[in-house]
N, C-alpha and C positions, 0 to 999 in steps of 0.2 A: 447513951448518946455518944460517948467516946468510941464505942465499938463501931457504930454506924459511920462515924467520920473516918475511922481507920480503914474500913472496907472501901469507902468512897475513894480514899487516898490511894489505896492499892489499885483500884480499878483505873483511876486516872493515870497512875504510873504505867499501867499496862498499855493504855492508849499511847502514852508518850513513847514507850518502847516499840510498839508496833509501827508507829509512824516513823521512828528513827530507823528501824530495820528496812521498811519499804522505801524510804526516801534515800537510803544509802547509795543506791545505784541509779537514781533518777536525776538527770542533769538538764531536764527540760522543764521550763516554768509551767507550761500547760500540764505536763505530767504530774508535777508537784500539786497543782491545784486539784486535779482530778482525784488523786490518791487521798488528799486531805479531806475533800468533800465526801468521798466514799467511806473512809474509815470513821470519820466523825459521825456521819449519819447512822451507820450501822451500830457504832458504839453507843450513841445516845438515843437510838431509835427515834430520831427527830430529823425532819427534812433540813438539810444543810446546804447553804449557798456559799460558794467562794467566787469572788470576782476580782480581776486585776485589770488595771488600765493599760491601754496601749502607750508607747513612749510619747506620743504627741497629745495624750490626754483627751482624745476625741470620743472614745468609746471604752466599754469594759467587756472583756471576755468573761463569761459567767458559766459556772458549773453548778447544776442543781441536782442533788441526790436525795432520794427518799429513803425511808428507814429500811427498805428491802434491798438497798444497794443499786437501784436503777438510776443510772446517771444520764443526765441530759446536758449537752453543751450548747450555749446560745451566745448571742452578742447583743448587748444593749447600748444604745448611744448614751452619751453623757447625761442628757436631759431625762431620758426615760428611766435610767437606772436610779437616779436621785439618791446616790450614796453620800451626798455632800454633808448632810447633818451628822451622820455617823463619823465621817472622816474628820469633820471639824471638832468633834468632841475629844478626839485624841485619847480615848479610854473606852473600856467596855461599857456599852449602853443597853438598857432595856427600854424598849419603846412599846407602850400599850397602844393598841389599835384605836381605842375609843377615848384616849386621854390626850387630847389636843396635839395630835401629830403635826409636824410642819406641813404647810400647804403643798410644797413641792413633793413631799413623800406620798401624799394622798394620790397624786396623779401618776405615780411611778409604776413600773412593771413589778417592782419588789413588793409594793403594798397590796398587790392583788393576791399574794400567796398566803399570808397568815390569817387565822380566824381571830386571834386575840392579841398577839404580841410578837415582837422580834427582839432577839438578843444578838447584838452585833459588836464586833471589835475591829478597829481599823488595822490594816496592814500597810507598811511594816508595823511591828509591835510597838505600842506606845513607849516613847522614850528611847527607841533604838535608832541609831544613826545608820541608815542603809540606803545610800544614794543610788545604788544600782537597781534597787527594787522599786518599781513604779507604785503609785497609790493603789490600794486594794481593800477588800473587806471580807470578813468571815461572819456569816449570819446563821443563827439557829431559829427556825420557824416554829412558833408555839411550843417552846420547851416546857417540860413539867417543872413544877415548883421545886421538887426535891432533887432535880438533876444536878449532879456535882458541878457540871460545866457552867451552870448559871451563876456560880460564884465569880465575881469580877476577877479575883486573883487567878483562878483556874483558866478563865477565858484569856487573860493576859499571858499566862504561861503557854497556852495553846498557840496564841498569836506569835509568841517568840519562836516556838518550834517551826511553825509554818514559815516565818520570816527567814529563819536559818536555811531552810530548804530552798526558798525562793532566791535568797542571796547567792547561794552556791550555784543555782541554775542560771541566774542572770549573769553572774561573774563568768561562768563557763561559756554562756552565750556571747558575752562581751569579748572574752579571749578568742573564741572561735571566729567572731566577726573580725576582730583585729588581725587574726591569722590570715583570714581571707583577704582583708584589705591590704595587709602587708604583701601577700602573694600577688595581688593585683597591681599594687604599686611597683613591686619588683618586676613583674611581667611587663608593665608599661615602660618602666625605666629601661629595661633591657631592649625592648622593641624600639624605643626612641633613640637609643644610642647605637643601634645596629644599622641604622639607615641614615643617609645624608640627603634624602629626597624629601622636600617639604610635603609633597603630595602623600607620600607614604607615612610621614609623621602624623599628619592630620587623620589619615585613614585608620591608623593603628590606635589613635588616641580616643576617638569618639565613642565607640561602642563599649569598651571596658569602663570608661568613666560613667557613661549613662547607666550601665548595668549596676555598677558598684554603688553609686550614689542614688540610684533609682530616680533619675531626673528625666524631664522631657527633652531637654536640649543642652548641648554643650557648644560654646562658641569661643573663638579666639580672635582678638583684635590686635593688630600689630601697629606700632607707631611709625608713621611715615616721617622721614627726614627730608628737608629741615623743617617742614610745617608743624610737626608735632601732632597732626591729625591721627585719629585711630581708624584704621581700615580693617573691617571684619573679613575673615576668610570665607569666601563664597561657598566652598564645598561643605562647610560645616553647618550652613544656615538652614538647610531643609527645603522641602518642596514649595512652601509658601513664599520663599524669597527668590526662587530661581528665575522668575521673570522680572524681578526688580533690579534697579541699578545697585552696584556694590554699596553696602552701608558704610558711611563715613561720618564720624563724629569729630567736630572741631576740638581743638585742644581744650581740655577742661570741661567738655560738654558731657552731660549725662553722668550716670553712676560710674561708667567705665572711665570717663575723663577725670572724675574726682579721685578714683582709686589710683589712676596713673600718676596724677599730679602729686597726691599726698603719700603715695607708696604704702597705703594701708589697705588691708583686706576688709571687706564688708559682708555681713549677713543681713539681708533685708527680706523679711517674711511678708511684707505688704508693700510692693514697690510703688503703688499708686498713692500711698500715704507719704512717700518720701519726695520732697521737692526737687531732689537731684535727678529723679528719673526722667528720661527723655522719651515721652510716649509717642512721638511722631512715627517711630519705626513700627510700633504696633498698629497704628492707624493705617499706615501704608500697606502693610502686609496682611492684616487680619489676624496676626498671631496675638495671643493673649499672654502677657507676662504677669505672673502672680508673685513669685518670690525668686530670689537669686542669691548666690554667693559670687562675689567678684574679687579676684586676687590679682596683684601686680605680677608680671613676669619680669624678673630681674636677673641681670648678669652683673655680679658684683654690685656697684652702686648705680648701675644704669638700668632704667626701665625700658624694655623693648616692646612691651605690650601688656595685655590683660587676658585672663582666663575666667570664663563665666560658666557656672552650672545654673540652669534655669528650670523653675517649676518642679519642686519636689513632689513626687507622685503620691506619697502616703503621709503627708503631714507637713511639717515645717523643717527648715534647715537648723542644724545645731552645731555646737563647737566641734563635735566629732567629724561632721561633714567638712567643716572648714579645715581641720587638720589633715584630712585625707586629700582634699583638693590642693592644699599647700605642698603636701608630700609629692604630688604629681607635678605641680607647677615648676619646681626646681629643675627636674630632669627635662621637662618640656622646654623651658627657657633655654637651657644649654643645647638641646637638640636643635631648636629653631636657629639659634646663633651659629651653631656649627654648620647647619645646612646652608644658611645664608652666606657664611664665609666660604664654604665649599663652592657654592654657586658663583660667588664673586671670583674665587681663585680660578675656577674653570673658565669663566668668561674672560678673565685676564690672560689665562693660558691660551685660549683660542685666539684672542686678539693678537698676542705676541706671535703665535704660530702662523697666523694669517699674514702678519707683517713680514715675518721671517721668510715665509714661502713665496710671497709675491714681490719682494724687493727686486728691483732691476739689477742691483748690485749683488755680487756673490757674497754669501755669508756662511760662516763656519764657527762652530763652538768646539772648544778643546778643554778637557778636564785638567785638573791640577797635575796629572802625570804626563800630560802632553798627548793624550789619545783623543782622536776626533770623536765627538759625541753627536754632531748633527751638521748637515750642510744643505743649503737650499738648491733649487733647480738652476738658478743662475750660475752658481759656482760649478755645478756639475756640467753645465753647458760649456763653461770656459775651459774646464779640464778635459772634456770629452770622456767623462767617467760616469758610472752609476753609483747610487748611494751605498749599496752593500759593500762595494770595493773600498770605501773610505772608512766606514764606521769601525771603530775599535783599532784603527791603524795609527801609528805614530805620525803626527801632523808633519814633522820635519822630513819624513821619508816621502810623503805623498805630495807635499807642496814644495816644489823645487824652484828656487829663484835664481836668476842669472847673476844678480849682485847681492851678496850677503846670504844669510840663511834664515829660516823661520825661527830657529832657536834664538839667534841673536836678536831678532825683532821682539820675541817674547820677553827677553831680558829688558829691552827698552820699555815695554809695556809695564813691567813690574817696577821700573825705576820711577819713584815718586816725583823726581825732579822734572820729568818730561810729561807734560799734561796731556798732549794730543800727539802721540807718536805716529808718523806717517813715513811711507817708503815708496818712492816711485821706482819701479823696476819692471822686469819682464818675468813671466811665469811659464814654466814648461808645461806643454800639453801632452796628453797621451797620443802617441803617433809621431812625436818628434818636433812639433811646431811650438811656437811661443806666442804669448799674447802680452801686450803692454798693460800694466795695472798700476793703480795707486792703492797700496796696502795700508790699512789703519786698523787699530784694535784697542780694546779696553778690557780691564779685569772685572770679574764679577765676584764680589766678596760676600761672606756670610755675616751674621750679626756680630761676630767677634773680630771682623776685619780681615779674616783669612781668605785668600784667593781660592775659590772653588772651581772656577771656570774662567776662560778667556773667550771673548768673541772677536772675530776678525771680519773685516769688510774688504772685499776685493772689487774695486771700481775699474771696469773695463775702459781703457784709454784708447781703444781702437778707433772709435768714432771721432774722438778729439784729434787723434793723429791724422785721420782722414780729412777732418775739417781744416786742420792746419795745412795739409797737403793741397786741398782745394784752394785754400786762401793763397798759398804760395803760387800755385798754378795760375790763379786768377790774376794776381799782381804781375806775374811774369808775362801772362798773356796780354794784359792791359798795356803793360810797358811796351811789349813788342808791337801790339796793334796801334798804339799811339806813336811809337817811335818811327815806324815805317812811313805812314802818311805825312807825319810832321817833317821827316827828313826829305821826303819827296817834294812837299810844298816849299820847304826852305831852299832846296837846291834849285827848283825851277824859278822861284822868286829872285834868287841871286843872278841866275842866268839872264832873266829879263832886265834886272837892274844894270847888269854889266853890258847890256846891248848885244847879247849873243843871238838874239832872234831878230835879225834885221828884216827878214821877209815876213809878210803878214801871215802866211800859212804856218810858218814855224812859231810865231808868237801865239797864234790861235791854239796850236797844239800844246804849247807850254801852259797856256791859261786853262785849257781843257783838263790837263792833268791836275793842276791846282784845284780846279772846281770839283773834279771827281774825288780827289783825296779829302777835300773839305767836306763833301757830302758823306764820305765814309766816317769821318770823325763825328759829324753831326748825328749820324745814325747811332753810333756807339753811345754818345751822350744822351740821346733821346731814349735809347733802350734802358740805360741805367736810371734815368728819371722815371720811366714807367715802373721799374721795380720799386723805387722809393715810394711812388704813389700807392702801389699795391700794399706795401707794408704799412703805409699810413692810412689804409682803408679809404683812399680817395679814388679808387678805381671806378670806372664807369659802371653803374648798375641800373641803367635805364631799361625799361621794358617795352621798347619799340618793337613793332612787327618788322622783321628783317627777312627779305627774300634772298635765299642763298643762290638761286639761279642768277639774279642780278649781280650778286657779289662775285660769283665765279666768272661771269662774263667780263668783269672788270679786272680781276687779278690774274687769271690764267694766261691770257695772250703774252704779256711780257715775260712771264716765267717760262712759258713754252719756248719763246725765242732764246732765252738764256740757255735752256737745255739743248736746243738745236745747235747753237753756237759752240757748245762744249762737245758736240758729237754724240749726244744722247738721243734716244727715242722718247718722245713725250706723248702719252696717250691719256685721253680723258673720256669718261662716260658719266655724264651728268643727266639724271632723270629730269625731263622737262616738267614744268609746273609743279615743282615740289612745294609742299605746305610750308608756311612761314614758321619761323622760330622767334621767341622773344629774346631781346637783347639790345646790343648796341652795334651799329654798322662798323664802326672803327675797331671795336673789340674783335669781332669775327674776322675782320680784315687782318688783324695782327695774328690771330690764331692760325688761319690757313696759309697765309703768306710765309709765316715762320716754318710750318711743317713742310710745305712744298719747296721752299728755298733750301732747307736742310737736305731734303731728298736730292735736289740737284747738286748741292755742294759736296755731299758725301758719296755720290755715285761717280766713279771714274769712267765706267763704260756700262752700256746696257740700257735699261728702260726705267722711266719714272711714270707711274700710273696714278691718276686721281679719279676716284669714283664717288658718287653721291646718290643716295636713294632713300625713300621712306620705308620704314619697317617697324611694325608693332608699336605704333604711336610715337616713333622717334625718327629723326633724320640721321642717317648713318653716312659718315664721310671717311673714306679710307685713302691714305697716301702710301703707296708702295714704291719701293726702289730696289735696284739690284746692286746697291752700294757696298761699302766696306763692312757694314753690320756693326753690331754692338756686342762686346764680350759679355758672357753670362754674368760674371761677377760685377759688372757695371750697372746692370739693369735696376737693382734696388735703389740706386742713388741717381738714376738718370734725370729725374725731375727736380733734383736739388739745386739750390742756388750755387752758381759758379762751377757746377760740376761739368767736367769735360772728360770723356773717355780717353784712356791712355792711348788708344789707337789713333784718335784724332790728333792728339798732341804729337805723337811720334811721327805722323805723316805731315805735320806742319800745316794742318787745315786751320785757318783762322777762326776765332770765335771767342765769346766772353763767358759762355756757360750760363747765360741768363735766359736765352730764348725759350727752351722747353719749360723752365720754371714758370715763366710768364704765361705760356700756353696752358699749362695745367691749372694754374690759379684762375685764369679767365674762363676756362671750360667749366670748372666746378662752381664758379660764381653764378652760372646760369643753369645749375642743377644737371649739368651734363657729366659725361665720363670720358676718360681717355685711356686707351690701352695700347701696349706696344708688344710686338713679337719680332724677335730678331735672331739671326744666326750669324756669327762672326764670319765675314768673307762672302756671305751669300745674300745679304740684303735685310731690309727692315720694313715692317708694316705698322703704321699708326692708325688706330681706329677711334674716331670721335663720334659719340652719340649725344644728340641734343633732343630734348622733349619738344614735340610739335605744339605750337601755340594753340590754345583753345579760342575758337572764334564764335 
């Protein structure tokens, strides 16, 4: 008896050795199962079954090997395998086929194989802590009574050998998977940090995460400020959502809202059993959410959004999936924040550049060493220079001031005691000219308070100087215009009072002079009152039908007489039966009387012409003269208030500078236009176009 046991022991040891030799270079769990099933079946001359569960415990991969070494691999779902009773025993078990087997075993795939009994041992080996190896089983079908492996101790020993091989295979698989996951996380992290475009970030994120976690969908929701709502990124949502409005969850709403508010990750493998789940999105889209992982995206202590992996494709989410998603979430949050900051910086940069470029004032920036770093078009126009000629040059060499220097003004800017330094001076222009400016500036400091740049603003005072000149000319003109008629009235009134006009004819002549000069004063006062009305928006804006033929019949004869008395030729060509225009009779009287009166006044010899005709839905009126003309430099300001061309002032031609201003305002009030063409010394043509009234 002792000899038999000794032989059996040696035989078993040879099985152990053979298994050890073959499993030495096998690192695949399926390979381990196949070798164990084959060697055990051949050794015992008994059909052998090895089965291991998938990680999600939904099915068993099963290897069946007969005594001749023919191996078959199959898959049994959890219910059909019915290994539960053997696994629950946690020890080697012999189950007789006709000795009250468990009901579930009778209905199983396994129970169809034996004729009499099954010898089974659970995997991992009983009493062995092997968290990496999923539940499994090793079975002998109808083993002989004298077979050494039917001894429980030997079956337990065999299970230990198998478990060691499986442990090593699953550990190797885990390490391999972790290497892959680490590589994926590294790849994603690098990709996320290599771009500042949110679109590229989302594009580079989706597919690697879906592939690594083996999920149906990945979504990102960003927190909107200041509402706290979560808005999901459209481009990650898939085709089912493309025709739907952007998904928005209120603060705290849904699983995403809970994760955001509580700053905690969640694994939920049955979302419809969780009361926090917001199912409205599924109903609207037709998408079916089964399970998910949701993590907060945080920057330090601030949550900027959430990251979700939805619908695990081969089971349920586990802690390893969570760790992987969290490893991705950190770089993703940083990338989104950096991209958002970059976008904000670019927007601010564009805003500042737009302001800088479109300011009517000249602007220039200078670095800490005094070199010009930028200048806008307004400054280039003032200097008559282009940008390349300024960039990188010493500011003090390029900006020459008639009083003081730019370097001195820079020192004033750096002087903390002067809050808003300004300097009114003149600046030299390329070509030898100068321009009056008001120069102001401010330092630009870094976070340490050090000055890195200075910005200068050059306000062109030319228009202000011109306005001041116009104002002075206006007051001088008004004083002159008032003084002459007043002096005349006063003189003739005194003569009358002193009885110097004894004859009636002489008294009538004195009174006529007083009346004429009084009318002149009244006209000046009335003209200034009309300007006040215009600026107070009280100008006549009625829309009466006005016949210009009737108007010209009224105003042209006395003007023609004045021209003839002055020795001028007066010609008129007015188309008969011209269509009416909308407006006010008195306003059109003011317009055309001013234009024709000016033509007569500023023409010393030659001809004054007035033409009126319909053309292209408008009435065109032209007033032409052979007068003194208007200098080219005066044309841009011709219709300004109180403006009088220098030639008129020099020739002593009376006027207030208000007539053409009122004409332009009146014409434009009725949607008309006025244009002027003039050559100094050769004459002027004013063209007024008014829309024909619709009848």
